[in-house]
N, C-alpha and C positions, 0 to 999 in steps of 0.2 A: 683401314677401315679391319679386313678382313682378321688382320691379327687383332685389331681390340674387341671385334667379337668373338676372336677366340680366348682372349683374357675374361670378357665378361661371362661367357660359360665353364669357365673353372670352378670347380666345384668349392664352396665356402668350407675348408678345413678348422673353422675356428668352433663353432659349436664343437664339436670331438672332442677338440685339444682343451676345451674347457672343463668338456667331460671329463677326459683321461686327469686334467689336473686336480680336479674337484676330489676324484677316488686316490688321488696319491696321498693328496690334503691327508683326506680321512684314515689311508691306510698307516701313515705316518703318527697318527693321531694314533689309531689303534696298537700299532707296538709300541708306542710310549705307554699306554694303558696296560699293554701284556706281560710287558718286565717291569714294572712295577707290581706289579701282583705275584709273578713267579720269584721277584726279589725280597718283596715285602708280607706276601703274603695277602689273607684275606681280610685283613687289618687293617686296607687301604679302600676298604670297600662298607658298606653302609647295613651289610649285613650283620644281624643278631643272630643267638640263640632261640631269642623269638619267633625271629623274621629269618630265618637260613635261606630260603627261593627268595629271588628278588627279577631283576630285570635279566639275567643272564639265563635261569630257569625259562622264561617268558619269551625269551629270543630262540631259546633250546626248542622249545613246543609246538614255538609257531613256524618254526624253518622245518621242522620235520610234520608237520600238520598240511603245509604249503607243497612240501617234496611227493603226497602223496598220489599226485597224477602219473607220475611214475607207474607202480604197482596198478593203478585203475586202469590206464590205456593199456600197459602191458596185458592183464588180464582179459579184456574185451577184445584186445589185437589176438594173442597168442592162443587163449583159452578159448575163447566164445566166437573166432573165428568172425567178430564181425571186421572186417578189411577196410570198410570206408574209412575209418578212425586210423588207419595205417599212418596217416600224413603227418600226424602230430606225437606219435611214437617216438621215435626220438627225442625231439625237444623234453617230451615229458621225463625221460628218462636221465637228461640233461639235467635238468629243475630239479629231478628228486636229488641226484648225485652233489647237485650243490646245498642243496636244503641240508642234506644228512651232514655234510663234511662243516656244514655252517654250525651247525648242532653241535657236534663233536667239539670245533674247535671255542665255543661257549663253555660246553661240559669240561673241558681243561682247565679251562679258567676255574669255575665254579665250584670244583671238585677242592681246590686248595693244593694237591698234593697228584699232581699229572703224571709225577713220576711211576707211581703204582697204579695206572691205570689198567695193568694189566690181571690185578689181582681177583677180576670179578672171577677171570678166567680159570683161577689156581685154586684160590677158595670158596666153594662153592656153597651158595644158602638159597635150600630150592624153597626156602619159605619166607622167601624176600620178592618179593614184587619187583622192585628195583633192580636185584639180580637177573630176572627172566628180561625187564624190556633189553639192561646191558646186552646180555645174549644177543636176544634178537636184533640189536640195531648193529652190533657187530657182523653177525651173518647176512642182516640186509642189505649194508653197505658192500660186502662182498658182492653180493650177486649184482648190485647197481654198479661196481667194478668193470666184474664181469660183461655185463649186457651195454657198458660204456667204454669199452675199451676197443669193441670193433667200428664206432661211431669213430671215434678219435685214427685208429689205421686205415680207416678211406678218407685221412681228409689229404688234401694235396702236398703235406710234408713226406706222404710216404708215398710217391709216385716212382715206380721205378724199383723198386724196395719189396719184391716179390714175395718174399717167405714172410715178410710183416704181414701182407696184403691176405696170404693164405691161412695164416695163425690169426686173424681176426675174422675170415669166412669159416671158419674152424668153431670161432666163440659163437656167431652169431648163430651155426645151428644148432646152439644150447638156450638160444632163446627162447624158447616155446618152453622148455623147462625151467629154466629160469626165473620166466615168468610165474609157474604153479608153484614154485620155492616160495617165489616172494610175496606171492596173495600171500598164504601164508604164514610168513614171518610180519609181512603187515599187519594184518589182520591181530595178529597176535599182540603186539607191543603200541600197535595204536590205540587197541581197546586196554591194552596193561597200563597206556599210560592214566589213560581215566581212573584203573580200579587202583593206581596207587593213590589216589585220593580215596574215593569211593571204599576204600575198606579199612580206612580209621574212624576207628569208633570214638575215640576221642576226639575227633571234632565234626562236631554236631550236621553241621553246614555241607561238610563234602561225602559224608557215611549216609551210600545211597546206589542201588547199585545200577543205575540207570547210568551213571557217570560214563562205564566203556563206551556202552553202544552209542554215546553222544559224542564222546571223541573220534569214534570211526566215520561216523554220518559229517560232521562238520568238518574230518582235515579229507575225505572224499571230495565234498564242495569248493572248501578251498583248493586243493591240488588241482581240479582241474578248471577252477576258474583261473588259477595263476600262469595256466599251461595256455588255455584260450587267450590269456591277455597278452603275453608273452607272443603271441603268433600274431596276433592284431598288430600290436605297437611294431614289428618286426614290420610288416606288411606296409602299414601306414610308413616308416622310415623310409625302406627301400621303395616304395611305389610301385608293387608288383604281388596280385592275390596267392597269397600261398596257399591256400585252401577255399574252396568252394562254399558259397553262400551255404549250401544243403550241408556241409560238413559244420560250416560255424551254427546249424540253427542244430543239428543234433546235440553238437557238444554244451550250447548255451542251455538246453532242453536236461542234458544229462546234470546238470551242477543244480538246475531248478528243483528235479527232483528230490536231488541230494539235502536241496535246502529244505523242502516243505517237507520230506521224513526227517528232518532234525528238528523244523520247527514242534511238527505233532508232537515229538516225543518232549521237545525241550517244556512244551507248555503241560503238559500232563507232569510233567516233574514239577516245575514250579507251582500247579494246582493243589499237589499232593502234598508236597510242603511247606507250601507259605499259603496257601488257600484255605482249601479244606482241612485240613489238617495243622495244628497249632501246638507240634512237639517244642516242653519246654527249652530243649539247648539248641535248635534251630530256629526257633522267635528270639530268644534271649540275641541271640548272633547276627541273624536282621537286624535287631533293633539296633545294635551296638555300631554294624555296618551301617547303617540309616543318619545315624547322628553323627559319626566321624567319616565319612566318608560319601562320593557320589557313587555309590555302588548300583545303589537303586536306578540314577539316570543311566549310566552305562552299561545296564541290562537292559532296559527298556526303551530307550534311545537309538543306542549305538550296535547294539547286539540284534534285538530284536526287527523294530524298525527300519533303521536304515541298512542294519547286513543282512538280512533275511528279508523282512516284507518289500522293500523298494528294488532292492536286486529280480524277487521272483517274477512283479510286475513286469518290468523289462525283459528278463529274458525268456518267458513264456509269451509275450504282445510282440506280433511279428510286425506292427508298423513302428514300436518302438526297438526292438531289436536289433531291424535293418539298417537304423542309425547308429552307426559305428561307434560316433563320439559315446552316446549312451549306451551302449553296449559294454564299451570300457568301462563308463562310469560304474554301470554295476558291478562288472568285475573287480573294480577295486574298492568297492564296497563290500562283497563278500571276502575278501581277503583282509580288512579293516575289522570285519565282524570277525572274525577268526581269533586275530590279533588279540582285541580286544576281550575275548572271551577266556584267550590261554591266563591274560593277565589276570583277571576278574576273576579265576579259579583259583589261581595261585594266591595271588595276597588277600581275597575273600576269607579264605579259612586260616591264615597265618596271620594278621592284623586283629583278628581276634581272636584270645586268649581263650583258653578253655578253660569252664566252672573254677576246676580242679587247680587253677596255674596258679604261683604264688603271685600275688598282688592283686587279684581279679578283686576278692572281699573287698580292698581296701580300694575300692570306687576305679580299677583301670581299666577303661570304655576299651580301648584297642592301642595295639601296640605301633607307634608311629613307622611308617617305612619310606625314603625317599632315596634313589640311584644316585652314590656317588659321583663326580666328573669321574673317577678310572671308571666306574663301573658304564657309564656314558658313551667314554672314549673307547673302550673294550668293544658298546657294542656295534659303534658306530665303522669301526676297524674290521669287524665281521661283516658287518653290511658292506660296505667296500667290497671287500673280497669278494663276494655274490655277485654284487654288480658288475666288478673288472671282468670275472670270469664269464658269467653269461655274455657280455657285451665281447670278449675276442672268440667267446664258443660261439654264436651268432656269425661272427664277420668271418673266421675260420674252418669252420667244422662245415659237414654236409648232414644239418639237422632236419632241413625240409627236405621230402622226399616224396614225387607224388606218388601216388599208388600204381607199381604195375614197374617201376623201376627195379 
């Protein structure tokens, strides 16, 4: 009887085995897509001269935005000295590292010639926003590595290796300096990602000074939400409270206030370009989008209503926020809203050709784009990499530590 009870108490390992199997299949599919891209070039994609950015750039922009929790919490803890946020600082850095490394994988496929990745370091083009973004991403990724290495060296794999632990402690002392540098670099390149679109006068739907600020605010909201979401899911699965209810409340409020600031600017941006003003280029682009794509529905229903308004109500309402299921739903909706925003921004300005583009006067309303199977397979592989690394990191790394430890 006792043996039977012991057998019944054995943990069910099949869910995790199925999880690893699923991620393994996704990785194999992604590896096949990457091989095809590297071997045959971008001809295996549905990208064209008219629509050169598609699924991979959306994945890149989303990963970088959702990794913004790293610089947010590093700044809050080490620069503003708000130590009550310290329990989530490490997991924020880890999620940021995964976001930026995933973005680099997507970029390596998208540029077509990944063997030339070093060219921006040698051939400077100071008049290009993309060049500035490249340098900032490289430098900030270096900062993330410096912040992440001490976490790895504190894992049980380095028990008894005193030199490695001493090196990790030395790097950890640099954290306040890295937080200051990382804050500057992140603000630069998060805003520059928006400026990449906002400075293009030939694309009326993008050409506006609000884009850099909108990208920063949405990244802060998305990054903070993803960090809290990971913490809550791990708490749920492990059956232990990783953060107390007060810290959970404070992080939820931080995400909500970032969303409200984002919504305020977003509504004025919409009003200035689409309601009070009817500039011919912007109005024509919007009409073309409405006629050929679900842009309007995805903007109002997914981005604004589901991605901002619903989460804000849950995050700022104490009875709703205390229900873990609703809180997780709100955080997921924020993340979905950020991803859809990056998709809408990227594709909206490209599927509508400029007025001076060849063929526009011949009644070309929009340039169609739908990801090829190779593009989808590569995206699945990158997603699997991030999820597998997150799973293993949460299992083996000391990511959650109580304040004072």
